[in-house]
C-alpha positions as CSV (number, residue, x, y, z in Angstrom):
1,M,0.0,0.0,0.0
2,Y,1.3,3.4,-0.9
3,I,0.1,7.0,-1.5
4,V,-0.5,8.4,-4.9
5,Y,-0.5,12.2,-5.4
6,S,-2.3,14.0,-8.1
7,G,-3.4,17.5,-9.2
8,P,-1.4,20.7,-9.3
9,N,1.5,20.6,-6.8
10,D,0.3,17.2,-5.6
11,K,-2.7,18.8,-4.0
12,Y,-4.8,15.6,-3.7
13,A,-3.9,12.1,-2.4
14,S,-5.2,8.6,-2.8
15,A,-4.2,5.3,-1.1
16,A,-3.2,2.6,-3.7
17,V,-3.5,-1.1,-2.9
18,S,-1.7,-3.4,-5.3
19,T,-3.2,-6.9,-5.9
20,R,-1.7,-9.6,-8.1
21,D,-3.9,-11.8,-10.3
22,G,-1.5,-14.4,-11.8
23,K,1.0,-12.4,-13.8
24,K,-1.1,-9.2,-13.8
25,T,-1.0,-6.6,-11.1
26,R,-4.0,-4.4,-10.4
27,N,-4.2,-1.3,-8.3
28,K,-7.3,-0.3,-6.2
29,Y,-7.5,3.3,-5.2
30,E,-9.1,4.9,-2.2
31,Y,-9.5,8.7,-2.3
32,L,-8.1,10.4,0.8
33,G,-8.8,14.0,-0.1
34,L,-6.9,17.2,0.2
35,V,-3.2,17.0,1.3
36,V,-2.9,19.2,4.5
37,D,0.5,18.1,5.7
38,R,2.4,15.6,3.5
39,E,5.2,14.8,6.0
40,K,2.8,14.1,8.9
41,G,0.3,12.2,6.7
42,I,-2.6,14.6,7.4
43,Y,-5.5,14.8,5.0
44,S,-9.0,16.3,4.8
45,N,-12.2,15.4,3.1
46,R,-15.9,16.1,3.6
47,T,-16.7,12.7,5.0
48,R,-13.9,12.4,7.7
49,G,-12.9,16.0,8.1
50,L,-9.3,16.3,9.2
51,F,-7.5,13.0,9.8
52,T,-4.3,11.1,9.5
53,Y,-3.7,8.0,7.4
54,D,-0.9,5.4,7.8
55,P,-0.2,3.6,4.5
56,Q,1.8,0.9,6.3
57,T,-1.2,-0.3,8.3
58,G,-4.0,1.2,6.3
59,T,-5.5,2.8,9.4
60,Y,-7.1,6.2,10.0
61,G,-6.3,8.3,13.1
62,K,-6.9,11.6,14.8
63,V,-4.9,14.7,14.2
64,P,-2.5,15.7,17.0
65,E,-3.8,18.3,19.4
66,D,-0.9,20.6,18.8
67,F,-1.3,20.6,15.0
68,I,-2.1,24.1,13.7
69,E,-3.8,24.0,10.3
70,T,-2.7,26.7,7.9
71,K,-5.6,29.1,7.3
72,V,-6.5,29.8,3.7
73,L,-7.5,33.4,3.2
74,D,-10.8,33.7,1.4
75,K,-10.3,36.7,-0.8
76,R,-14.1,37.0,-1.4
77,R,-14.7,38.0,2.2
78,I,-14.5,41.6,3.1
79,K,-11.9,42.0,5.8
80,K,-13.5,43.4,9.0
81,V,-12.1,46.7,10.3
82,S,-14.2,46.9,13.5
83,L,-14.2,44.2,16.1
84,D,-15.6,43.6,19.6
85,F,-12.9,44.6,22.0
86,G,-13.8,45.3,25.6
87,D,-15.2,41.9,26.7
88,A,-12.5,39.7,25.3
89,F,-9.6,42.0,26.2
90,F,-10.9,42.3,29.8
91,L,-11.3,38.5,30.2
92,H,-7.9,37.8,28.6
93,S,-6.2,40.4,30.9
94,F,-8.0,39.1,34.0
95,L,-7.3,35.4,33.4
96,E,-3.7,36.1,32.6
97,S,-2.9,38.4,35.5
98,S,-4.8,36.2,38.0
99,G,-2.8,33.1,37.0
100,F,-6.0,31.3,36.1
101,F,-4.8,30.7,32.5
102,G,-2.0,28.6,34.1
103,V,-4.6,26.5,35.8
104,I,-6.5,26.0,32.6
105,D,-3.4,25.0,30.8
106,S,-3.0,22.1,33.2
107,L,-5.6,20.3,31.0
108,G,-2.7,19.6,28.7
109,Y,-4.4,20.4,25.4
110,G,-1.9,20.8,22.6
111,N,-3.2,24.0,21.1
112,K,-3.4,26.6,23.9
113,D,-4.9,29.2,21.6
114,T,-7.9,27.0,20.9
115,L,-8.3,26.2,24.6
116,H,-8.2,29.9,25.7
117,A,-10.5,31.0,22.9
118,M,-13.1,28.4,23.8
119,V,-13.0,29.4,27.4
120,L,-13.8,33.0,26.4
121,F,-16.5,31.8,24.0
122,Y,-18.2,29.9,26.8
123,M,-18.3,33.1,28.8
124,L,-19.1,35.7,26.2
125,S,-21.5,34.1,23.7
126,S,-24.8,32.2,23.8
127,M,-24.4,30.9,20.2
128,A,-24.1,27.2,19.5
129,N,-20.6,25.7,19.2
130,C,-21.0,25.4,15.5
131,N,-20.9,29.2,15.3
132,A,-17.8,29.6,17.4
133,D,-15.7,30.5,14.3
134,A,-18.1,33.3,13.4
135,W,-17.8,34.7,17.0
136,L,-14.0,34.5,16.8
137,S,-13.9,36.4,13.5
138,G,-15.9,39.3,15.0
139,S,-13.9,39.6,18.2
140,I,-10.4,40.8,19.2
141,A,-10.0,37.2,20.6
142,G,-9.2,36.2,17.0
143,M,-6.1,38.3,17.1
144,L,-5.3,37.5,20.8
145,Y,-5.3,33.8,19.8
146,P,-4.2,33.6,16.2
147,S,-3.6,29.9,16.2
148,A,-7.1,29.0,17.5
149,N,-9.1,26.6,15.3
150,L,-12.8,26.8,16.1
151,D,-14.1,25.1,13.0
152,S,-17.2,23.0,13.8
153,P,-15.6,19.5,13.2
154,R,-12.6,20.5,15.2
155,I,-14.7,21.6,18.2
156,S,-16.2,18.2,18.6
157,E,-12.7,16.7,18.6
158,F,-11.6,19.3,21.1
159,L,-14.5,18.7,23.5
160,A,-13.9,14.9,23.4
161,S,-10.2,15.5,24.1
162,V,-10.6,17.8,27.1
163,G,-13.3,15.7,28.6
164,T,-11.2,12.6,29.2
165,P,-10.9,11.6,32.9
166,E,-7.2,12.1,32.9
167,K,-7.4,15.7,31.9
168,Q,-10.3,16.4,34.2
169,M,-8.2,15.1,37.1
170,R,-5.2,17.2,36.1
171,Y,-7.3,20.3,36.0
172,Q,-9.1,19.5,39.3
173,R,-5.8,19.1,41.2
174,A,-4.4,22.3,39.7
175,Y,-7.6,24.3,40.4
176,L,-7.8,23.1,44.0
177,S,-4.2,24.1,44.6
178,H,-5.0,27.5,43.1
179,V,-8.0,28.1,45.3
180,M,-6.4,26.9,48.5
181,N,-3.3,29.0,48.0
182,K,-4.7,32.2,46.5
183,Y,-8.2,32.5,48.0
184,S,-8.9,30.4,51.1
185,S,-7.9,27.1,52.7
186,D,-11.4,26.8,54.2
187,R,-12.6,23.2,54.3
188,N,-16.2,23.9,55.1
189,I,-18.4,23.0,52.2
190,L,-21.9,23.2,50.7
191,I,-23.3,20.5,48.5
192,D,-26.2,20.9,46.1
193,S,-27.4,19.4,42.8
194,S,-29.5,20.5,39.8
195,G,-30.9,18.8,36.7
196,L,-29.7,19.4,33.2
197,P,-32.7,18.6,30.9
198,N,-31.7,17.1,27.5
199,A,-32.7,14.6,24.8
200,I,-29.2,13.2,24.1
201,H,-28.9,9.4,23.7
202,M,-26.3,8.6,26.3
203,P,-26.1,6.6,29.6
204,L,-26.2,9.8,31.7
205,T,-29.6,10.9,30.4
206,R,-32.3,9.2,32.4
207,I,-35.9,9.9,33.6
208,N,-36.0,12.0,36.8
209,V,-39.0,12.8,39.0
210,H,-38.3,15.9,41.1
211,N,-41.0,17.8,43.0
212,G,-43.6,16.1,40.9
213,K,-42.0,17.0,37.6
214,V,-40.9,14.3,35.2
215,S,-38.0,15.0,32.8
216,N,-35.1,13.5,30.9
217,E,-32.0,14.9,32.5
218,V,-28.4,14.6,33.8
219,R,-27.9,15.4,37.5
220,L,-25.1,17.8,38.1
221,I,-23.6,18.1,41.6
222,F,-21.5,21.1,42.8
223,V,-19.4,21.3,45.9
224,V,-18.8,24.9,47.0
225,Q,-16.4,26.4,49.5
226,K,-18.4,28.1,52.3
227,T,-16.2,31.2,52.9
228,T,-15.6,32.2,49.3
229,G,-18.5,30.6,47.4
230,L,-16.1,29.2,44.9
231,P,-16.9,25.7,43.4
232,I,-14.2,23.2,44.2
233,F,-15.6,20.0,42.8
234,Y,-18.3,18.8,40.4
235,M,-19.7,15.5,39.4
236,A,-22.3,14.4,36.8
237,V,-24.5,11.4,37.5
238,P,-27.4,9.8,35.6
239,G,-30.7,11.5,36.1
240,N,-32.4,8.6,37.9
241,V,-29.7,8.5,40.6
242,V,-31.2,10.0,43.8
243,D,-29.1,12.5,45.8
244,V,-29.1,10.4,48.9
245,S,-26.9,7.7,47.2
246,T,-24.2,10.2,46.1
247,L,-23.1,11.9,49.4
248,R,-20.6,9.3,50.6
249,R,-18.9,9.1,47.2
250,I,-18.6,12.9,47.0
251,M,-16.9,12.8,50.4
252,L,-14.5,10.1,49.3
253,H,-13.6,12.0,46.2
254,L,-12.8,15.1,48.3
255,E,-10.8,13.1,50.7
256,S,-8.8,11.6,47.9
257,L,-8.1,15.1,46.5
258,G,-6.7,16.2,49.8
259,I,-9.7,18.0,51.3
260,A,-10.4,16.9,54.8
261,V,-14.0,18.3,55.2
262,E,-14.7,19.9,58.5
263,S,-18.4,20.7,58.0
264,C,-21.0,20.7,55.3
265,I,-24.5,22.0,54.5
266,I,-26.6,19.7,52.5
267,D,-30.2,19.7,51.1
268,A,-32.9,17.5,52.4
269,G,-32.4,15.1,49.5
270,Y,-29.1,14.0,51.0
271,N,-30.6,13.5,54.5
272,S,-30.8,9.8,55.4
273,A,-30.0,7.7,58.5
274,G,-27.1,6.0,56.7
275,N,-25.6,9.3,55.5
276,L,-26.0,10.8,59.0
277,D,-23.9,7.9,60.4
278,F,-21.1,9.0,58.1
279,F,-20.7,12.3,60.0
280,Y,-20.1,10.5,63.3
281,D,-17.1,8.5,64.6
282,E,-17.3,5.1,66.4
283,N,-17.7,6.9,69.8
284,H,-20.8,8.7,68.4
285,A,-19.1,12.1,68.4
286,C,-19.8,14.4,65.4
287,R,-16.5,14.4,63.4
288,I,-17.9,16.4,60.5
289,G,-20.4,19.2,61.4
290,F,-23.5,19.2,59.3
291,L,-26.7,21.2,58.6
292,T,-29.6,19.9,56.7
293,R,-33.3,20.4,56.2
294,V,-35.6,17.6,57.6
295,K,-38.1,15.8,55.5
296,A,-41.8,16.0,56.5
297,N,-42.0,12.3,57.3
298,D,-39.1,12.3,59.8
299,S,-40.0,10.5,63.0
300,N,-38.1,13.0,65.2
301,L,-39.9,15.9,63.5
302,K,-43.3,14.3,64.0
303,T,-42.6,13.7,67.7
304,M,-41.4,17.3,68.2
305,V,-44.4,18.8,66.4
306,A,-46.8,16.8,68.6
307,E,-45.0,17.8,71.8
308,E,-43.8,21.3,71.2
309,L,-46.2,22.9,68.7
310,A,-48.6,24.1,71.3
311,T,-45.8,26.2,73.1
312,L,-43.8,27.2,70.0
313,E,-45.4,30.6,69.6
314,S,-44.1,32.0,72.9
315,R,-41.9,35.1,73.6
316,E,-38.7,33.1,74.4
317,N,-38.8,31.4,71.0
318,F,-39.3,34.7,69.0
319,V,-36.3,35.6,66.8
320,N,-35.5,37.9,63.9
321,F,-33.6,37.0,60.7
322,E,-33.1,39.9,58.2
323,D,-36.6,41.1,57.4
324,R,-38.3,37.9,58.7
325,Y,-39.8,37.2,62.1
326,L,-40.0,33.6,63.3
327,F,-40.6,31.3,66.3
328,I,-37.8,28.7,66.7
329,K,-37.4,26.0,69.3
330,K,-34.5,23.6,69.8
331,K,-34.5,20.0,71.0
332,E,-31.8,17.4,71.3
333,V,-32.5,14.2,69.4
334,L,-30.8,10.9,68.4
335,V,-30.3,10.2,64.7
336,G,-28.7,7.5,62.5
337,S,-29.4,4.0,61.6
338,H,-29.5,2.9,65.3
339,H,-30.7,6.2,66.7
340,D,-27.5,6.5,68.8
341,N,-25.9,9.7,67.4
342,P,-26.8,13.0,69.2
343,A,-28.0,15.9,67.1
344,F,-30.0,19.1,67.5
345,L,-33.4,19.5,65.9
346,Y,-34.8,23.1,65.3
347,L,-38.5,23.5,64.8
348,G,-39.5,26.9,63.3
349,L,-42.6,28.8,62.3
350,D,-42.1,31.5,59.7
351,C,-44.8,34.2,60.2
352,S,-44.6,35.6,56.7
353,R,-44.7,32.2,55.1
354,L,-47.7,31.2,57.3
355,N,-49.7,34.2,56.2
356,D,-49.0,33.5,52.5
357,E,-49.8,29.8,52.8
358,Q,-53.0,30.5,54.7
359,R,-54.1,33.1,52.1
360,K,-53.6,30.6,49.3
361,L,-55.4,27.9,51.3
362,F,-58.5,30.1,51.9
363,K,-58.7,30.9,48.2
364,K,-58.4,27.3,47.3
365,A,-60.9,26.2,49.9
366,K,-63.5,28.6,48.5
367,K,-63.0,27.4,44.9
368,T,-62.9,23.7,45.7
369,K,-65.5,23.9,48.6
370,L,-63.3,22.3,51.3
371,S,-64.9,21.5,54.6
372,L,-63.9,23.2,57.8
373,D,-62.3,20.1,59.1
374,E,-60.1,19.8,55.9
375,V,-59.1,23.4,56.1
376,Y,-58.2,23.2,59.8
377,E,-56.2,20.0,59.3
378,T,-54.2,21.6,56.4
379,M,-53.5,24.7,58.5
380,S,-51.9,22.6,61.3
381,D,-48.5,22.4,59.6
382,Q,-48.4,25.5,57.5
383,G,-45.4,27.8,57.9
384,L,-43.4,25.1,59.7
385,F,-39.9,24.1,58.9
386,A,-37.2,22.0,60.6
387,I,-33.4,22.0,60.5
388,L,-31.1,19.3,61.8
389,S,-27.6,20.1,63.0
390,G,-24.7,18.1,64.4
391,T,-23.4,21.3,66.1
392,D,-25.2,23.1,68.9
393,Y,-26.4,26.5,67.6
394,S,-28.6,28.9,69.5
395,T,-32.0,29.7,68.0
396,E,-30.7,33.1,66.8
397,E,-27.7,31.5,65.0
398,I,-29.2,28.6,63.2
399,L,-30.8,30.5,60.3
400,P,-27.7,32.6,59.4
401,A,-25.6,29.4,59.5
402,Y,-28.0,27.4,57.3
403,Y,-28.7,30.1,54.7
404,Q,-25.0,30.1,53.7
405,R,-26.1,27.4,51.4
406,Q,-27.4,30.1,49.1
407,A,-23.8,30.3,47.8
408,A,-24.3,26.9,46.2
409,E,-27.5,28.1,44.5
410,Q,-25.7,31.1,43.2
411,I,-23.1,28.9,41.5
412,F,-25.9,27.1,39.6
413,D,-27.3,30.5,38.6
414,F,-23.8,31.5,37.2
415,A,-23.4,28.2,35.4
416,K,-26.9,28.3,33.7
417,N,-27.1,32.1,33.0
418,Y,-23.5,33.3,32.5
419,T,-22.0,30.3,30.7
420,K,-23.0,27.9,28.0
421,L,-24.0,25.1,30.3
422,L,-27.6,25.1,29.0
423,P,-29.0,24.1,26.6
424,L,-27.1,20.9,26.0
425,R,-26.2,20.6,22.3
426,T,-23.7,17.8,22.3
427,H,-24.3,14.4,20.6
428,S,-22.2,12.0,22.6
429,E,-21.1,11.3,26.2
430,E,-17.5,12.1,25.3
431,T,-18.3,15.6,24.0
432,F,-20.8,16.2,26.8
433,R,-18.0,15.6,29.4
434,G,-15.8,18.1,27.6
435,H,-18.7,20.6,27.5
436,L,-19.0,20.1,31.3
437,V,-15.3,20.8,31.9
438,L,-15.5,24.1,29.9
439,S,-18.7,25.1,31.7
440,Y,-17.1,24.4,35.0
441,I,-14.0,26.5,34.1
442,A,-16.2,29.3,32.9
443,T,-18.3,29.2,36.1
444,C,-15.2,29.4,38.3
445,A,-14.0,32.4,36.3
446,V,-17.3,34.2,36.5
447,K,-17.4,33.7,40.3
448,M,-13.9,35.0,40.7
449,I,-14.9,38.1,38.7
450,Q,-18.0,38.6,40.9
451,M,-15.8,38.4,44.0
452,K,-13.5,41.1,42.7
453,L,-16.4,43.3,41.7
454,E,-17.8,43.0,45.2
455,E,-14.6,44.5,46.6
456,S,-15.4,47.7,44.7
457,E,-19.2,47.5,45.5
458,M,-20.0,46.7,41.9
459,L,-22.6,44.2,40.6
460,M,-22.0,41.5,38.0
461,G,-25.3,41.8,36.1
462,S,-24.8,42.3,32.4
463,R,-21.3,43.8,32.8
464,L,-19.6,41.6,30.2
465,S,-22.3,42.6,27.7
466,V,-21.6,46.3,28.4
467,M,-17.9,45.6,28.0
468,R,-18.6,44.3,24.5
469,N,-19.8,47.7,23.4
470,Q,-16.2,48.9,23.4
471,K,-15.1,48.3,19.9
472,C,-11.7,48.7,18.1
473,T,-10.7,49.7,14.6
474,I,-8.1,47.7,12.7
475,Y,-5.4,49.4,10.7
476,P,-2.5,47.8,8.9
477,T,0.0,48.8,11.6
478,R,-2.1,49.1,14.7
479,V,-5.4,48.5,16.5
480,I,-7.1,51.6,18.0
481,T,-9.6,51.1,20.7
482,D,-12.7,53.2,21.2
483,T,-13.0,55.5,24.2
484,P,-14.6,53.5,26.9
485,V,-17.7,54.7,28.8
486,K,-17.8,55.1,32.5
487,A,-19.0,51.6,33.3
488,V,-16.2,50.1,31.2
489,V,-13.6,52.4,32.8
490,D,-14.8,51.5,36.3
491,T,-14.5,47.8,35.5
492,Y,-11.0,48.1,34.2
493,A,-10.1,50.2,37.3
494,A,-11.6,47.6,39.7
495,F,-9.3,44.9,38.3
496,G,-6.2,47.1,37.8
497,I,-6.3,46.6,34.0
498,H,-4.9,49.3,31.7
499,C,-6.8,49.7,28.4
500,P,-4.4,50.8,25.8
501,E,-5.3,53.5,23.3
502,S,-3.7,51.4,20.5
503,I,-1.8,48.1,20.1
504,P,0.8,47.7,17.4
505,L,0.4,45.2,14.6
506,V,3.4,43.4,13.0
507,D,2.6,41.2,10.1
508,G,-1.0,41.1,11.2
509,M,-0.1,39.9,14.7
510,L,-0.8,41.9,17.9
511,V,2.3,43.0,19.8
512,Y,0.9,43.0,23.3
513,S,2.4,41.9,26.6
514,P,-0.2,41.1,29.2
515,P,0.5,41.8,32.9
516,A,2.3,39.1,34.8
517,A,0.4,37.0,37.3
518,V,0.3,38.3,40.9
519,V,1.4,35.8,43.5
520,K,-0.4,36.0,46.9
521,G,1.9,37.5,49.6
522,K,4.3,39.0,47.0
523,K,4.0,42.5,45.7
524,A,5.5,43.6,42.5
525,R,8.9,45.3,43.0
526,K,8.6,49.0,42.2
527,A,11.2,50.7,40.1
528,P,13.6,53.0,42.1
529,L,12.5,56.6,42.2
530,A,14.8,59.3,40.9
531,E,16.7,61.2,43.6
532,K,14.9,64.3,44.6
533,P,16.7,67.6,45.0
534,K,17.2,68.9,48.5
535,G,15.2,71.8,49.9
536,K,11.5,72.5,49.8
537,P,9.7,70.8,47.0
538,S,7.6,73.9,46.2
539,R,10.6,76.2,45.7
540,P,13.9,75.5,43.9
541,R,17.0,76.0,46.0
542,K,18.7,79.4,45.4
543,D,22.2,79.5,44.2
544,P,24.3,80.9,47.1
545,L,26.8,82.5,44.6
546,P,24.9,84.2,41.8
547,D,26.7,85.1,38.6
548,P,27.4,88.9,38.8
549,S,27.5,89.2,35.0
550,V,23.9,88.3,34.8
551,A,21.7,91.3,35.1
552,P,18.9,90.9,37.7
553,K,15.5,90.5,36.3
554,K,13.3,93.6,36.7
555,R,9.9,93.2,38.2
556,G,6.8,94.9,37.0
557,R,5.2,95.5,33.7
558,P,7.5,96.4,30.8
559,R,7.3,99.9,29.3
560,K,5.3,100.3,26.1
561,N,8.0,102.6,24.6
562,P,11.3,101.3,25.8
563,I,14.3,103.7,25.7
564,S,15.9,103.5,22.3
565,E,19.6,102.8,21.8
566,Q,22.0,105.8,21.8
567,G,22.3,107.4,18.3
568,A,19.0,106.2,17.0
569,A,16.4,108.9,16.1
570,P,13.2,108.6,18.1
571,K,10.2,107.5,16.1
572,K,7.7,110.3,15.5
573,R,4.1,109.8,15.8
574,G,1.4,111.2,13.5
575,R,1.0,111.5,9.7
576,P,4.2,112.2,7.8
577,R,4.7,115.8,6.4
578,K,4.6,116.4,2.7
579,D,7.8,117.6,1.0
580,S,7.9,121.4,0.6
581,V,8.3,122.8,-2.9
């Protein structure tokens, strides 16, 4: 088997297979397509896209990740002279200066420009991945990452590559080290999950029933650091896997990654007798503090409601949390598979929630003609809630401690509204896992930006969309940026980013050096200041020995008619006389 080249400059290639029939030799040809790289055996056709072919074995393969395809300039296209600038330049500068690009590069993908461009695409655009190249051509990102290849067939290969378990593990370890060293070493966590509806035919998509709603979905779990609100771990499970069966494995993953969890806040879906046993040691002491909501059918809750509800609404149980007023009572209970682990159960009555639920109940009773007994029975548990804790909190402290779990809900809000997590548009499990990795990276970056904005008392909102309104104009030798509006200027200032008026272009390439990453605890060394002259800064020091040859400067207004030099006739005013006859 050998390769036969044809066309001008051997532009096309075919694989030839020689077969012998007696004394005759016949060749069978298989068309490979356009020759992309003859030395590396890389070809391209419409059926297979970009691929490699080995004539010795007759096998097809994937193109190496670090291969950069030469872009063919389409002369029919009008070259763009105005590009989106602010959003991509801001993100590029932030990710570079914060050192997060180094964490992203731990994935080990061969073409870093493609990786960096896709991270920005997942944060700045809501278009489908097949339109990534169109986004790149209209953004300054195309000049920041000139070797990026965002063609639709290559994106599928890219997602499948970055979604491998080995690359996920490399990124997870590098990211955890980055968070623990730069932000916080806090080991108190929040755990929550959410569904990702889709119709992709893969093992992860299964039927899920949640709060009475039936859907085909993948279940996504986030582990969030309590003090910073940063996600530190994620895991995707089939949609029909219930939350209660995933808690122990999440804890084992975190332990294997070097995180010794000190406390966690979980939703009611993770609350079970077996999972509660995990938080206690063999001496029934709580080794991992926990907070969780209690399900309505919990035996301890039913007993406490029966015994304590009558005295719940008393002055000693009355507390205030933000703009809410509640009655909360605490009781020590035994939990676990054998009911031998001590915990604290908090029964609460939310006054505002009680009024809302009663108002809805009365409207429903009138429409459906409920009896008085039915209405009274329904009213008995309205406005009630219960929280279980392995740590002893006062009734005033329990709600502020529990509602820290809102940080986990915020992460899902960022993932679903500020990145391309939803809708799911992949077609295989391999590309789906790569999509999750990029969405996770983008979510982490968005949260870091939000944390930095909070330091300047600024909101995230649609800030990245506002940044996109700053355009730039492309000239043969430079890129000139538009004058930024106040919101854009404030954003740059909050992150210490300098927006240049122009950036030089050499052979169509940007000549731009981003700021170096700042290491925690080390400040950049300032350049030595020039030596200042002695004396008062407001007045120059007088020369003690003035030059006598220099005439002193006279003060006051100069004369209009200065004294003329000796021998010069004075200039007469008025009209000149006529010559006499």
